[in-house]
KOLGU-4560 file (N, C-alpha, C; in nm, 3 decimals, padded with zeros to 5 digits):
<recs>
<n_xx: 00.227 n_yy: -00.132 n_zz: -04.109 ca_xx: 00.019 ca_yy: -00.190 ca_zz: -04.072 c_xx: 00.065 c_yy: -00.180 c_zz: -03.949 mol: A seq: 1 type: MET>
<n_xx: -00.031 n_yy: -00.054 n_zz: -03.938 ca_xx: -00.100 ca_yy: -00.001 ca_zz: -03.762 c_xx: -00.224 c_yy: -00.060 c_zz: -03.700 mol: A seq: 2 type: GLU>
<n_xx: -00.170 n_yy: -00.173 n_zz: -03.575 ca_xx: -00.301 ca_yy: -00.273 ca_zz: -03.504 c_xx: -00.299 c_yy: -00.220 c_zz: -03.378 mol: A seq: 3 type: GLU>
<n_xx: -00.485 n_yy: -00.157 n_zz: -03.378 ca_xx: -00.478 ca_yy: -00.149 ca_zz: -03.219 c_xx: -00.588 c_yy: -00.286 c_zz: -03.250 mol: A seq: 4 type: MET>
<n_xx: -00.574 n_yy: -00.324 n_zz: -03.037 ca_xx: -00.637 ca_yy: -00.411 ca_zz: -02.998 c_xx: -00.658 c_yy: -00.295 c_zz: -02.842 mol: A seq: 5 type: GLU>
<n_xx: -00.801 n_yy: -00.426 n_zz: -02.764 ca_xx: -00.850 ca_yy: -00.334 ca_zz: -02.682 c_xx: -00.964 c_yy: -00.490 c_zz: -02.573 mol: A seq: 6 type: TYR>
<n_xx: -00.973 n_yy: -00.406 n_zz: -02.519 ca_xx: -01.034 ca_yy: -00.562 ca_zz: -02.398 c_xx: -01.147 c_yy: -00.505 c_zz: -02.363 mol: A seq: 7 type: GLU>
<n_xx: -01.233 n_yy: -00.511 n_zz: -02.323 ca_xx: -01.414 ca_yy: -00.512 ca_zz: -02.277 c_xx: -01.426 c_yy: -00.409 c_zz: -02.356 mol: A seq: 8 type: GLY>
<n_xx: -01.595 n_yy: -00.357 n_zz: -02.336 ca_xx: -01.659 ca_yy: -00.187 ca_zz: -02.414 c_xx: -01.536 c_yy: -00.067 c_zz: -02.417 mol: A seq: 9 type: SER>
<n_xx: -01.477 n_yy: -00.028 n_zz: -02.484 ca_xx: -01.437 ca_yy: 00.081 ca_zz: -02.568 c_xx: -01.501 c_yy: 00.209 c_zz: -02.459 mol: A seq: 10 type: ILE>
<n_xx: -01.655 n_yy: 00.210 n_zz: -02.437 ca_xx: -01.741 ca_yy: 00.299 ca_zz: -02.362 c_xx: -01.706 c_yy: 00.332 c_zz: -02.223 mol: A seq: 11 type: SER>
<n_xx: -01.595 n_yy: 00.196 n_zz: -02.207 ca_xx: -01.603 ca_yy: 00.153 ca_zz: -02.026 c_xx: -01.449 c_yy: 00.293 c_zz: -02.028 mol: A seq: 12 type: GLN>
<n_xx: -01.383 n_yy: 00.334 n_zz: -02.179 ca_xx: -01.293 ca_yy: 00.399 ca_zz: -02.067 c_xx: -01.200 c_yy: 00.314 c_zz: -02.073 mol: A seq: 13 type: GLY>
<n_xx: -01.141 n_yy: 00.186 n_zz: -02.097 ca_xx: -01.077 ca_yy: 00.122 ca_zz: -02.085 c_xx: -00.962 c_yy: 00.209 c_zz: -02.137 mol: A seq: 14 type: LYS>
<n_xx: -00.816 n_yy: 00.195 n_zz: -02.131 ca_xx: -00.702 ca_yy: 00.201 ca_zz: -02.218 c_xx: -00.662 c_yy: 00.065 c_zz: -02.306 mol: A seq: 15 type: LYS>
<n_xx: -00.646 n_yy: 00.113 n_zz: -02.409 ca_xx: -00.560 ca_yy: -00.008 ca_zz: -02.497 c_xx: -00.407 c_yy: -00.012 c_zz: -02.541 mol: A seq: 16 type: ILE>
<n_xx: -00.434 n_yy: -00.079 n_zz: -02.614 ca_xx: -00.233 ca_yy: -00.091 ca_zz: -02.653 c_xx: -00.324 c_yy: -00.097 c_zz: -02.803 mol: A seq: 17 type: LEU>
<n_xx: -00.193 n_yy: -00.043 n_zz: -02.835 ca_xx: -00.189 ca_yy: 00.025 ca_zz: -02.978 c_xx: -00.041 c_yy: -00.091 c_zz: -03.023 mol: A seq: 18 type: HIS>
<n_xx: -00.018 n_yy: -00.155 n_zz: -03.108 ca_xx: 00.049 ca_yy: -00.220 ca_zz: -03.162 c_xx: 00.144 c_yy: -00.139 c_zz: -03.256 mol: A seq: 19 type: SER>
<n_xx: 00.259 n_yy: -00.095 n_zz: -03.255 ca_xx: 00.296 ca_yy: 00.034 ca_zz: -03.477 c_xx: 00.355 c_yy: -00.066 c_zz: -03.485 mol: A seq: 20 type: ARG>
<n_xx: 00.414 n_yy: -00.128 n_zz: -03.644 ca_xx: 00.456 ca_yy: -00.204 ca_zz: -03.697 c_xx: 00.548 c_yy: -00.159 c_zz: -03.794 mol: A seq: 21 type: ARG>
<n_xx: 00.697 n_yy: -00.150 n_zz: -03.778 ca_xx: 00.781 ca_yy: -00.126 ca_zz: -03.858 c_xx: 00.845 c_yy: -00.247 c_zz: -03.910 mol: A seq: 22 type: TYR>
<n_xx: 00.808 n_yy: -00.303 n_zz: -04.071 ca_xx: 00.890 ca_yy: -00.362 ca_zz: -04.120 c_xx: 00.846 c_yy: -00.512 c_zz: -04.014 mol: A seq: 23 type: GLY>
<n_xx: 01.017 n_yy: -00.564 n_zz: -03.935 ca_xx: 01.001 ca_yy: -00.663 ca_zz: -03.879 c_xx: 01.002 c_yy: -00.614 c_zz: -03.735 mol: A seq: 24 type: SER>
<n_xx: 01.059 n_yy: -00.465 n_zz: -03.660 ca_xx: 01.068 ca_yy: -00.401 ca_zz: -03.589 c_xx: 00.854 c_yy: -00.308 c_zz: -03.525 mol: A seq: 25 type: THR>
<n_xx: 00.819 n_yy: -00.364 n_zz: -03.445 ca_xx: 00.777 ca_yy: -00.250 ca_zz: -03.322 c_xx: 00.788 c_yy: -00.202 c_zz: -03.176 mol: A seq: 26 type: GLY>
<n_xx: 00.651 n_yy: -00.135 n_zz: -03.193 ca_xx: 00.651 ca_yy: -00.054 ca_zz: -03.100 c_xx: 00.479 c_yy: -00.092 c_zz: -02.947 mol: A seq: 27 type: GLU>
<n_xx: 00.523 n_yy: -00.070 n_zz: -02.865 ca_xx: 00.376 ca_yy: -00.138 ca_zz: -02.756 c_xx: 00.342 c_yy: 00.055 c_zz: -02.750 mol: A seq: 28 type: LEU>
<n_xx: 00.255 n_yy: 00.118 n_zz: -02.726 ca_xx: 00.198 ca_yy: 00.191 ca_zz: -02.695 c_xx: 00.059 c_yy: 00.163 c_zz: -02.595 mol: A seq: 29 type: GLU>
<n_xx: -00.027 n_yy: 00.251 n_zz: -02.536 ca_xx: -00.060 ca_yy: 00.281 ca_zz: -02.428 c_xx: -00.217 c_yy: 00.381 c_zz: -02.488 mol: A seq: 30 type: TYR>
<n_xx: -00.253 n_yy: 00.373 n_zz: -02.493 ca_xx: -00.382 ca_yy: 00.476 ca_zz: -02.470 c_xx: -00.501 c_yy: 00.519 c_zz: -02.458 mol: A seq: 31 type: HIS>
<n_xx: -00.534 n_yy: 00.569 n_zz: -02.398 ca_xx: -00.674 ca_yy: 00.644 ca_zz: -02.333 c_xx: -00.736 c_yy: 00.676 c_zz: -02.455 mol: A seq: 32 type: ASP>
<n_xx: -00.903 n_yy: 00.610 n_zz: -02.456 ca_xx: -00.986 ca_yy: 00.651 ca_zz: -02.557 c_xx: -01.045 c_yy: 00.807 c_zz: -02.457 mol: A seq: 33 type: ILE>
<n_xx: -01.107 n_yy: 00.853 n_zz: -02.593 ca_xx: -01.112 ca_yy: 01.063 ca_zz: -02.563 c_xx: -01.313 c_yy: 01.049 c_zz: -02.586 mol: A seq: 34 type: LEU>
<n_xx: -01.315 n_yy: 00.953 n_zz: -02.753 ca_xx: -01.424 ca_yy: 00.938 ca_zz: -02.817 c_xx: -01.422 c_yy: 00.759 c_zz: -02.926 mol: A seq: 35 type: THR>
<n_xx: -01.578 n_yy: 00.806 n_zz: -02.931 ca_xx: -01.587 ca_yy: 00.679 ca_zz: -03.014 c_xx: -01.702 c_yy: 00.635 c_zz: -03.050 mol: A seq: 36 type: TYR>
<n_xx: -01.705 n_yy: 00.587 n_zz: -03.212 ca_xx: -01.825 ca_yy: 00.594 ca_zz: -03.214 c_xx: -01.857 c_yy: 00.475 c_zz: -03.235 mol: A seq: 37 type: GLN>
<n_xx: -02.037 n_yy: 00.407 n_zz: -03.285 ca_xx: -02.065 ca_yy: 00.253 ca_zz: -03.366 c_xx: -02.173 c_yy: 00.264 c_zz: -03.500 mol: A seq: 38 type: TYR>
<n_xx: -02.201 n_yy: 00.230 n_zz: -03.572 ca_xx: -02.223 ca_yy: 00.217 ca_zz: -03.662 c_xx: -02.316 c_yy: 00.188 c_zz: -03.570 mol: A seq: 39 type: ASP>
<n_xx: -02.477 n_yy: 00.145 n_zz: -03.668 ca_xx: -02.608 ca_yy: 00.101 ca_zz: -03.580 c_xx: -02.668 c_yy: -00.027 c_zz: -03.529 mol: A seq: 40 type: ASP>
<n_xx: -02.515 n_yy: -00.122 n_zz: -03.620 ca_xx: -02.527 ca_yy: -00.266 ca_zz: -03.541 c_xx: -02.482 c_yy: -00.263 c_zz: -03.419 mol: A seq: 41 type: LYS>
<n_xx: -02.446 n_yy: -00.108 n_zz: -03.323 ca_xx: -02.309 ca_yy: -00.173 ca_zz: -03.214 c_xx: -02.196 c_yy: -00.183 c_zz: -03.265 mol: A seq: 42 type: GLY>
<n_xx: -02.204 n_yy: -00.186 n_zz: -03.425 ca_xx: -02.046 ca_yy: -00.186 ca_zz: -03.396 c_xx: -01.934 c_yy: -00.087 c_zz: -03.387 mol: A seq: 43 type: ARG>
<n_xx: -01.823 n_yy: -00.129 n_zz: -03.300 ca_xx: -01.765 ca_yy: -00.011 ca_zz: -03.290 c_xx: -01.622 c_yy: 00.032 c_zz: -03.474 mol: A seq: 44 type: LEU>
<n_xx: -01.649 n_yy: 00.177 n_zz: -03.495 ca_xx: -01.641 ca_yy: 00.206 ca_zz: -03.645 c_xx: -01.542 c_yy: 00.326 c_zz: -03.620 mol: A seq: 45 type: ILE>
<n_xx: -01.519 n_yy: 00.349 n_zz: -03.532 ca_xx: -01.409 ca_yy: 00.462 ca_zz: -03.518 c_xx: -01.404 c_yy: 00.500 c_zz: -03.383 mol: A seq: 46 type: ALA>
<n_xx: -01.235 n_yy: 00.507 n_zz: -03.370 ca_xx: -01.237 ca_yy: 00.609 ca_zz: -03.180 c_xx: -01.130 c_yy: 00.716 c_zz: -03.232 mol: A seq: 47 type: PHE>
<n_xx: -01.112 n_yy: 00.795 n_zz: -03.090 ca_xx: -00.947 ca_yy: 00.907 ca_zz: -03.072 c_xx: -00.894 c_yy: 00.808 c_zz: -02.940 mol: A seq: 48 type: THR>
<n_xx: -00.781 n_yy: 00.840 n_zz: -02.939 ca_xx: -00.734 ca_yy: 00.773 ca_zz: -02.837 c_xx: -00.589 c_yy: 00.917 c_zz: -02.835 mol: A seq: 49 type: ALA>
<n_xx: -00.553 n_yy: 00.921 n_zz: -02.743 ca_xx: -00.467 ca_yy: 00.947 ca_zz: -02.686 c_xx: -00.338 c_yy: 00.921 c_zz: -02.624 mol: A seq: 50 type: LYS>
<n_xx: -00.170 n_yy: 00.895 n_zz: -02.685 ca_xx: -00.154 ca_yy: 00.798 ca_zz: -02.574 c_xx: -00.110 c_yy: 00.873 c_zz: -02.427 mol: A seq: 51 type: ASN>
<n_xx: -00.115 n_yy: 00.799 n_zz: -02.375 ca_xx: -00.081 ca_yy: 00.773 ca_zz: -02.270 c_xx: 00.094 c_yy: 00.716 c_zz: -02.149 mol: A seq: 52 type: VAL>
<n_xx: 00.187 n_yy: 00.771 n_zz: -02.257 ca_xx: 00.319 ca_yy: 00.701 ca_zz: -02.186 c_xx: 00.325 c_yy: 00.760 c_zz: -02.097 mol: A seq: 53 type: GLY>
<n_xx: 00.456 n_yy: 00.716 n_zz: -01.995 ca_xx: 00.473 ca_yy: 00.741 ca_zz: -01.845 c_xx: 00.527 c_yy: 00.878 c_zz: -01.881 mol: A seq: 54 type: THR>
<n_xx: 00.632 n_yy: 00.943 n_zz: -02.045 ca_xx: 00.745 ca_yy: 01.056 ca_zz: -01.964 c_xx: 00.678 c_yy: 01.171 c_zz: -02.081 mol: A seq: 55 type: ASP>
<n_xx: 00.561 n_yy: 01.242 n_zz: -02.068 ca_xx: 00.535 ca_yy: 01.346 ca_zz: -02.140 c_xx: 00.563 c_yy: 01.369 c_zz: -02.262 mol: A seq: 56 type: PRO>
<n_xx: 00.698 n_yy: 01.425 n_zz: -02.267 ca_xx: 00.793 ca_yy: 01.438 ca_zz: -02.347 c_xx: 00.840 c_yy: 01.323 c_zz: -02.500 mol: A seq: 57 type: SER>
<n_xx: 00.714 n_yy: 01.214 n_zz: -02.448 ca_xx: 00.686 ca_yy: 01.167 ca_zz: -02.601 c_xx: 00.518 c_yy: 01.124 c_zz: -02.618 mol: A seq: 58 type: THR>
<n_xx: 00.403 n_yy: 01.188 n_zz: -02.545 ca_xx: 00.307 ca_yy: 01.191 ca_zz: -02.586 c_xx: 00.254 c_yy: 01.262 c_zz: -02.767 mol: A seq: 59 type: TRP>
<n_xx: 00.185 n_yy: 01.147 n_zz: -02.781 ca_xx: 00.164 ca_yy: 01.215 ca_zz: -02.951 c_xx: 00.037 c_yy: 01.305 c_zz: -02.946 mol: A seq: 60 type: ARG>
<n_xx: -00.024 n_yy: 01.363 n_zz: -03.059 ca_xx: -00.127 ca_yy: 01.483 ca_zz: -03.013 c_xx: -00.232 c_yy: 01.292 c_zz: -03.106 mol: A seq: 61 type: LYS>
<n_xx: -00.364 n_yy: 01.388 n_zz: -03.067 ca_xx: -00.464 ca_yy: 01.307 ca_zz: -03.029 c_xx: -00.448 c_yy: 01.230 c_zz: -03.159 mol: A seq: 62 type: THR>
<n_xx: -00.477 n_yy: 01.126 n_zz: -03.182 ca_xx: -00.459 ca_yy: 01.010 ca_zz: -03.322 c_xx: -00.628 c_yy: 00.981 c_zz: -03.385 mol: A seq: 63 type: LEU>
<n_xx: -00.697 n_yy: 00.938 n_zz: -03.476 ca_xx: -00.812 ca_yy: 00.898 ca_zz: -03.479 c_xx: -00.775 c_yy: 00.760 c_zz: -03.575 mol: A seq: 64 type: GLU>
<n_xx: -00.827 n_yy: 00.660 n_zz: -03.510 ca_xx: -00.923 ca_yy: 00.550 ca_zz: -03.614 c_xx: -00.960 c_yy: 00.515 c_zz: -03.612 mol: A seq: 65 type: TYR>
<n_xx: -00.973 n_yy: 00.416 n_zz: -03.722 ca_xx: -01.117 ca_yy: 00.363 ca_zz: -03.813 c_xx: -01.084 c_yy: 00.187 c_zz: -03.795 mol: A seq: 66 type: ASP>
<n_xx: -01.182 n_yy: 00.145 n_zz: -03.830 ca_xx: -01.247 ca_yy: 00.013 ca_zz: -03.841 c_xx: -01.137 c_yy: -00.075 c_zz: -03.909 mol: A seq: 67 type: ALA>
<n_xx: -01.063 n_yy: -00.001 n_zz: -03.958 ca_xx: -00.966 ca_yy: -00.065 ca_zz: -04.026 c_xx: -00.877 c_yy: -00.157 c_zz: -03.984 mol: A seq: 68 type: ASN>
<n_xx: -00.855 n_yy: -00.020 n_zz: -03.875 ca_xx: -00.741 ca_yy: -00.029 ca_zz: -03.798 c_xx: -00.792 c_yy: -00.135 c_zz: -03.589 mol: A seq: 69 type: GLN>
<n_xx: -00.864 n_yy: -00.172 n_zz: -03.621 ca_xx: -00.930 ca_yy: -00.218 ca_zz: -03.468 c_xx: -00.946 c_yy: -00.345 c_zz: -03.475 mol: A seq: 70 type: ILE>
<n_xx: -00.846 n_yy: -00.413 n_zz: -03.394 ca_xx: -00.831 ca_yy: -00.526 ca_zz: -03.371 c_xx: -00.974 c_yy: -00.650 c_zz: -03.253 mol: A seq: 71 type: ILE>
<n_xx: -01.079 n_yy: -00.702 n_zz: -03.246 ca_xx: -01.177 ca_yy: -00.643 ca_zz: -03.134 c_xx: -01.059 c_yy: -00.830 c_zz: -03.018 mol: A seq: 72 type: VAL>
<n_xx: -01.007 n_yy: -00.765 n_zz: -02.907 ca_xx: -00.982 ca_yy: -00.883 ca_zz: -02.792 c_xx: -01.062 c_yy: -00.988 c_zz: -02.744 mol: A seq: 73 type: LYS>
<n_xx: -01.115 n_yy: -01.109 n_zz: -02.739 ca_xx: -01.195 ca_yy: -01.106 ca_zz: -02.647 c_xx: -01.168 c_yy: -01.219 c_zz: -02.541 mol: A seq: 74 type: SER>
</recs>
């Protein structure tokens, strides 16, 4: 299961922390927000993000996330 965490409004263009979990191991990645979508009640329901690691050779293609992968940190 992949989980996405972010702080502040996603529309502010802040980086988000992406936690990938593989069994008992995992890795952390930072991404930049490219696009985002809210529902009619103002809840974030989807966004696309791009890996912004320090080594461009490790960057992955643009990823899309839905509400099931987003955890809002207050």
